[in-house]
SENUGU-585984 format. One record per residue (C-alpha): residue in three letters; x negated, z negated, y negated. Coordinates in steps of 0.2 Angstrom, whole numbers, padded with zeros to 4 digits, always signed. Example, Ala and Ser with C-alpha at 12.3 -4.5 7.8 and 13.67 -1.06 7.14 Angstrom:
// SENUGU-585984
ALA-0062-0039+0022 SER-0068-0036+0005 
// end
This chain:
// SENUGU-585984
MET-0067-0748-0237 GLU-0065-0766-0242 ARG-0065-0764-0260 ARG-0049-0753-0260 GLU-0031-0754-0254 PHE-0028-0737-0247 LEU-0011-0730-0252 THR-0002-0722-0237 ALA+0013-0711-0234 ALA+0014-0717-0216 GLY+0032-0721-0210 GLY+0040-0712-0224 THR+0034-0723-0237 LEU+0030-0715-0254 MET+0035-0698-0248 LEU+0034-0685-0262 GLY+0041-0667-0260 ARG+0030-0661-0275 LEU+0017-0670-0285 GLY+0027-0678-0300 GLY+0043-0675-0291 GLY+0046-0693-0286 ARG+0043-0710-0293 LEU+0037-0727-0287 ALA+0050-0741-0289 PRO+0044-0753-0302 GLY+0032-0766-0296 ARG+0031-0759-0278 ARG+0015-0758-0270 ALA+0010-0746-0256 PRO+0005-0755-0240 VAL-0013-0759-0235 ILE-0020-0750-0221 ARG-0024-0762-0206 PRO-0037-0759-0193 ALA-0035-0743-0183 SER-0027-0742-0166 GLN-0030-0757-0154 VAL-0033-0745-0139 PRO-0051-0739-0136 THR-0053-0721-0142 LEU-0071-0719-0134 GLY-0075-0720-0116 PRO-0080-0736-0107 GLU-0097-0730-0105 VAL-0100-0731-0124 PHE-0095-0749-0125 ALA-0105-0753-0109 ARG-0120-0745-0118 ARG-0117-0756-0134 LEU-0116-0772-0124 ASP-0133-0767-0116 ARG-0141-0764-0133 LEU-0134-0781-0139 ARG-0141-0790-0124 ALA-0158-0781-0127 GLU-0158-0787-0145 MET-0153-0805-0139 ASN-0167-0805-0127 ASN-0180-0799-0140 GLN-0175-0813-0151 LYS-0173-0826-0137 LEU-0154-0828-0140 ASP-0142-0833-0126 LEU-0124-0830-0132 PHE-0114-0820-0144 ILE-0097-0825-0149 ALA-0084-0816-0160 GLU-0066-0817-0166 PRO-0056-0801-0168 SER-0066-0791-0181 THR-0075-0775-0184 ASN-0090-0782-0173 TYR-0077-0787-0160 ALA-0070-0770-0159 TYR-0088-0762-0159 PHE-0091-0770-0143 THR-0074-0771-0134 GLY-0065-0755-0140 GLY-0051-0763-0149 ASN-0046-0776-0162 PRO-0030-0786-0157 GLY-0030-0795-0174 ARG-0031-0813-0179 SER-0018-0827-0180 GLU-0018-0846-0178 ARG-0020-0843-0159 LEU-0038-0841-0154 ILE-0045-0825-0147 ALA-0063-0825-0144 LEU-0076-0813-0136 LEU-0091-0821-0128 VAL-0106-0811-0122 PRO-0120-0820-0113 LEU-0137-0814-0112 LYS-0135-0814-0093 GLY-0118-0812-0084 ASP-0102-0803-0089 ALA-0093-0804-0106 VAL-0078-0814-0107 ILE-0063-0814-0118 VAL-0052-0830-0121 CYS-0035-0827-0128 PRO-0017-0834-0127 SER-0010-0832-0109 PHE+0005-0822-0116 GLU-0007-0810-0124 VAL-0018-0807-0109 GLU-0010-0790-0105 ARG-0010-0784-0123 VAL-0028-0789-0125 LYS-0033-0780-0109 ARG-0025-0764-0114 GLY-0036-0764-0130 THR-0053-0768-0122 THR-0065-0762-0110 ILE-0069-0780-0105 PRO-0061-0784-0088 ASP-0063-0803-0089 VAL-0049-0809-0100 ARG-0045-0828-0098 GLY-0028-0835-0105 TRP-0024-0852-0111 GLY-0007-0859-0112 GLU+0003-0864-0127 ASP+0002-0882-0122 GLN-0017-0881-0120 ASP-0031-0883-0132 PRO-0040-0866-0132 TRP-0056-0874-0136 LYS-0057-0883-0119 VAL-0056-0866-0111 VAL-0071-0861-0122 ARG-0080-0877-0118 THR-0078-0873-0100 ALA-0085-0856-0102 LEU-0100-0862-0112 ARG-0104-0875-0099 ASP-0107-0860-0087 LEU-0117-0850-0100 LYS-0129-0863-0106 PRO-0147-0860-0100 PRO-0153-0875-0090 ARG-0165-0888-0097 ARG-0164-0882-0115 LYS-0153-0880-0130 GLY-0144-0863-0130 GLU-0146-0851-0144 MET-0129-0845-0150 ILE-0126-0831-0163 ILE-0109-0831-0172 GLU-0100-0815-0179 PRO-0102-0817-0198 SER-0083-0817-0202 PHE-0079-0831-0190 ASP-0066-0842-0197 TYR-0073-0858-0204 GLY-0060-0869-0196 ALA-0064-0861-0179 TYR-0083-0863-0183 LEU-0080-0882-0185 ARG-0071-0883-0169 LEU-0085-0873-0160 ALA-0098-0884-0168 ASP-0089-0899-0162 ILE-0087-0894-0144 THR-0105-0887-0142 GLY-0113-0903-0149 SER-0131-0904-0146 ASP-0131-0891-0132 TRP-0131-0876-0143 HIS-0139-0871-0159 LEU-0127-0860-0169 GLN-0133-0846-0181 SER-0126-0830-0189 SER-0126-0814-0179 ALA-0129-0803-0194 ALA-0147-0799-0190 VAL-0142-0793-0173 THR-0125-0784-0176 ASP-0130-0776-0193 ARG-0145-0769-0185 LEU-0135-0762-0170 ARG-0121-0754-0180 MET-0133-0746-0193 ILE-0139-0734-0181 LYS-0125-0722-0176 ALA-0124-0714-0160 PRO-0118-0695-0159 GLU-0100-0700-0154 GLU-0099-0711-0170 ILE-0107-0697-0181 GLU-0093-0685-0174 GLN-0079-0696-0179 ILE-0086-0698-0197 GLU-0088-0680-0198 GLN-0070-0677-0194 ALA-0065-0690-0207 ILE-0076-0681-0220 THR-0067-0665-0217 ILE-0050-0672-0218 THR-0055-0681-0234 GLN-0062-0666-0243 ASP-0047-0655-0238 SER-0035-0668-0244 MET-0044-0671-0260 THR-0045-0652-0264 ALA-0026-0651-0261 THR-0023-0666-0272 PHE-0033-0659-0286 ALA-0024-0642-0285 ALA-0007-0651-0286 LEU-0011-0661-0302 ALA+0002-0659-0315 VAL+0005-0666-0333 GLY+0015-0682-0333 ALA+0011-0687-0315 SER+0005-0706-0314 GLU-0010-0712-0305 ALA+0001-0720-0292 GLU+0010-0704-0288 VAL-0006-0694-0286 ALA-0013-0708-0275 ALA+0003-0707-0264 HIS+0001-0688-0263 LEU-0017-0690-0258 ALA-0012-0702-0244 GLN+0002-0690-0238 GLU-0011-0675-0238 MET-0022-0686-0226 ALA-0007-0691-0215 SER-0002-0673-0214 ARG-0019-0670-0206 GLY-0018-0684-0194 ALA-0027-0698-0203 ARG-0023-0714-0212 GLY-0031-0716-0229 GLY-0030-0714-0248 GLY-0040-0722-0262 LEU-0042-0724-0281 VAL-0035-0712-0293 GLN-0040-0714-0311 PHE-0036-0704-0327 GLY-0045-0704-0344 PRO-0052-0721-0350 SER-0046-0729-0333 SER-0060-0719-0325 ALA-0073-0730-0334 LEU-0067-0744-0323 PRO-0078-0743-0307 HIS-0064-0752-0296 GLY-0049-0748-0307 GLY-0032-0747-0297 PRO-0017-0736-0300 GLY-0009-0740-0317 GLY+0004-0734-0328 ALA-0006-0720-0336 LYS+0002-0702-0336 LEU-0009-0687-0334 GLU-0013-0677-0350 LYS-0021-0661-0352 GLU-0040-0661-0357 SER-0044-0677-0348 VAL-0054-0684-0334 VAL-0048-0687-0316 LEU-0058-0697-0304 ILE-0053-0699-0286 ASP-0063-0710-0274 CYS-0055-0710-0257 GLY-0058-0709-0238 CYS-0049-0710-0222 LEU-0050-0716-0204 VAL-0053-0706-0188 SER-0054-0716-0172 GLY-0059-0731-0182 TYR-0073-0723-0192 ASN-0073-0720-0211 SER-0077-0707-0224 ASP-0080-0711-0243 ILE-0081-0698-0256 THR-0078-0698-0275 ARG-0075-0683-0286 THR-0073-0682-0305 HIS-0065-0667-0312 TRP-0060-0662-0330 PHE-0041-0658-0330 GLY-0039-0645-0343 ASP-0046-0629-0350 ALA-0063-0634-0356 PRO-0073-0650-0353 SER-0080-0659-0368 ASP-0099-0658-0371 GLU-0101-0676-0368 PHE-0092-0675-0351 LYS-0103-0660-0346 LYS-0119-0670-0351 VAL-0114-0686-0342 PHE-0108-0676-0326 ASN-0124-0666-0325 LEU-0134-0682-0328 VAL-0125-0691-0313 HIS-0127-0675-0302 ASP-0146-0675-0306 ALA-0147-0693-0302 GLN-0139-0690-0285 THR-0151-0676-0282 ALA-0166-0687-0286 ALA-0161-0700-0273 MET-0157-0687-0260 GLN-0174-0678-0262 LEU-0183-0694-0259 GLY-0175-0696-0242 LYS-0188-0697-0228 PRO-0185-0706-0212 PHE-0195-0722-0209 THR-0202-0720-0226 VAL-0190-0723-0240 THR-0182-0740-0243 CYS-0165-0743-0250 GLU-0172-0750-0265 GLN-0182-0734-0269 MET-0167-0723-0267 ASP-0158-0734-0279 ALA-0173-0734-0291 ALA-0174-0715-0291 ALA-0157-0712-0296 ARG-0157-0726-0309 GLU-0173-0719-0317 VAL-0164-0702-0320 ILE-0149-0710-0329 THR-0160-0722-0339 THR-0171-0708-0345 GLY-0156-0699-0350 GLY-0151-0713-0361 TYR-0136-0720-0351 GLY-0145-0734-0341 PRO-0134-0749-0346 PHE-0119-0739-0340 PHE-0124-0737-0322 THR-0117-0754-0317 HIS-0117-0754-0298 ARG-0128-0751-0283 LEU-0132-0733-0278 GLY-0123-0733-0261 HIS-0119-0742-0245 GLY-0118-0739-0226 LEU-0103-0731-0219 GLY-0095-0732-0201 MET-0082-0743-0194 ASP-0081-0752-0211 GLY-0080-0743-0227 HIS-0094-0754-0234 GLU-0108-0760-0222 SER-0126-0761-0220 PRO-0138-0754-0226 TYR-0135-0756-0245 LEU-0144-0745-0257 VAL-0148-0758-0270 HIS-0162-0766-0279 GLY-0171-0779-0268 SER-0167-0771-0251 ASP-0183-0766-0242 THR-0173-0759-0227 ARG-0181-0742-0223 LEU-0169-0728-0219 GLU-0170-0722-0201 PRO-0162-0708-0191 GLY-0144-0712-0186 MET-0140-0722-0202 VAL-0125-0715-0212 PHE-0123-0720-0230 THR-0116-0715-0247 ILE-0125-0710-0262 GLU-0114-0713-0277 PRO-0122-0714-0294 GLY-0110-0716-0309 ILE-0110-0718-0328 TYR-0095-0728-0336 LEU-0092-0727-0354 PRO-0079-0740-0359 GLY-0064-0733-0368 LYS-0069-0715-0365 PHE-0071-0710-0347 GLY-0082-0713-0331 VAL-0091-0701-0320 ARG-0095-0705-0302 ILE-0101-0692-0289 GLU-0101-0699-0271 ASP-0106-0690-0255 ASP-0108-0696-0237 CYS-0126-0694-0230 ARG-0135-0697-0214 MET-0154-0699-0210 THR-0160-0687-0197 ASP-0177-0685-0189 ASP-0181-0671-0202 GLY-0174-0680-0217 LEU-0158-0683-0227 GLN-0143-0673-0223 VAL-0128-0672-0234 MET-0113-0673-0223 SER-0100-0669-0236 SER-0100-0653-0248 ARG-0108-0658-0264 ALA-0100-0655-0281 THR-0108-0641-0292 LYS-0116-0645-0309 LEU-0106-0639-0324 
// end
């Protein structure tokens, strides 16, 4: 989930015996979760099938070559992500012929262990890696015309300039987003399975964390406890924990606030299972009796979420229409200006990916798409309420994959 730094208890960091029983050192930040294991967790047939789908899309759009540096898209097609450094690692997938990975010679064995691509070509420390790429491109260029190359969208700008220099007039370069987004939006059964496992772990960890809340705990301590709950269930993850007025900041991070009775607690979190994410938000009242205003806002957000979910029909409803359905409920309820973000986003190997449920998106939801529905109302200086669930589109309509909150 790009917008959040997940707090983790991995490696003994931020270990708490009981919630409120430990304290973070002043100024200390919990580590950022890096990409999941470099070793493929799915079988080679999965990645072979993905490469076949990539080539089919390339053929339909008259494209000749896909190139990517280590990234989510790289991992999607190869099975692992070796990470980036100043040394070039690149995947080249031609329309015809076998895929190739170019990497430093001393990294060949490590890269091979983290990929299902057998052809890994090394370059020496005293060599220019782009000459190796140029040689490979010479073999891949279609005869008697300019080649059409698509580039992974997060490609490093400096690397792009070198690529443009070595390709010259032989290749036309463009983004691969239209192809890679389309492929990754439609989840295969094995991808759905990983997301379902991540959802189960997230829900169980959130339940345990809410049950352990205690007066005087800080947002950072609760976030650390949440990450520890996930780690105890075999997953890496964590998320945002916000108390009281802090919950009115859609992307607020753990601050110095201490938990008090009769206040709002918002937890927005997820975890990774075999490289696939969950993303769930729950907003609770910590205390004996929620205020009338909180109940009104909470139930309005719940109704907005329901309105969007009920609209979900495969190949029919657009992302924009889903967003509008939820927004209309909140606007009619008098809180329109306080719903300040899109309704949701796609979910998979990235915490935020296509499709995006937002005004202006005419993408139609299709079977296999997994996405969040997360309306919210944020009242500055008071509190915020967001309810987020993970959903997927099936042949029969929208299915809520997580367990929905109940109205107050």
